[in-house]
C-alpha positions as CSV (number, residue, x, y, z in Angstrom):
1,M,27.7,13.5,18.5
2,N,24.8,13.8,21.3
3,S,23.2,11.3,22.0
4,N,19.8,11.9,19.8
5,Q,21.8,12.4,16.8
6,V,22.9,8.6,17.2
7,L,19.7,7.4,17.9
8,F,18.7,8.4,14.9
9,Q,21.4,7.8,12.5
10,R,20.5,3.6,14.3
11,F,16.6,4.4,13.2
12,I,17.2,5.1,10.1
13,P,17.8,2.2,7.7
14,T,15.3,0.6,10.2
15,W,12.2,3.2,9.7
16,T,13.3,3.2,5.8
17,K,12.8,-0.7,5.4
18,Y,9.2,-0.8,7.1
19,N,8.9,2.2,5.2
20,S,9.9,0.1,1.9
21,V,7.9,-3.1,2.6
22,I,4.9,-1.0,3.3
23,R,5.3,0.7,0.3
24,L,5.7,-2.4,-1.5
25,K,2.6,-3.9,0.1
26,H,0.7,-1.0,-1.3
27,D,2.1,-1.1,-5.0
28,V,1.1,-5.1,-5.0
29,R,-2.8,-5.0,-3.0
30,R,-3.0,-1.7,-5.9
31,K,-2.0,-3.6,-9.1
32,I,-3.8,-6.2,-8.4
33,I,-7.1,-4.5,-7.6
34,K,-6.5,-2.4,-10.7
35,E,-6.0,-5.5,-12.6
36,L,-9.4,-6.9,-11.7
37,G,-10.7,-3.8,-12.1
38,E,-9.8,-4.0,-16.0
39,K,-11.2,-7.5,-16.2
40,G,-14.8,-6.2,-14.8
41,L,-15.1,-7.1,-11.3
42,N,-16.9,-4.1,-9.4
43,Q,-15.9,-3.5,-5.5
44,A,-17.6,-5.6,-4.2
45,Q,-16.3,-8.6,-6.6
46,I,-12.7,-7.4,-6.1
47,A,-13.1,-7.6,-2.5
48,R,-14.6,-11.2,-2.1
49,E,-11.9,-12.7,-4.9
50,T,-9.3,-10.7,-2.8
51,G,-9.6,-10.8,0.8
52,Y,-9.4,-7.3,1.0
53,S,-12.6,-5.4,3.2
54,L,-14.5,-3.4,0.7
55,S,-13.0,-0.1,2.4
56,T,-9.7,-0.9,1.7
57,V,-10.9,-2.0,-2.0
58,K,-12.4,1.5,-2.0
59,R,-9.4,3.5,-0.6
60,E,-7.0,1.6,-2.6
61,I,-9.4,2.5,-5.7
62,K,-9.1,6.3,-5.0
63,A,-5.5,5.8,-4.8
64,I,-5.0,4.7,-7.9
65,N,-7.7,7.6,-9.6
66,E,-5.8,10.0,-7.4
67,G,-2.7,8.9,-9.4
68,L,-0.7,7.5,-5.9
69,V,0.6,4.3,-8.1
């Protein structure tokens, strides 16, 4: 096994864990935004309610509508 293979194997768990945390963060954010949208709040109201920027809310709504949830 060469040094690149050793490094790759060493960092796979770290990368996988990092990716899972980011995915969880997005999933939770999308769930919150979706629930508030279903209650009738518009994008600006959702941004104020959650503390997310308006651009973040718009991006997550686009992802929800594209079925990335």
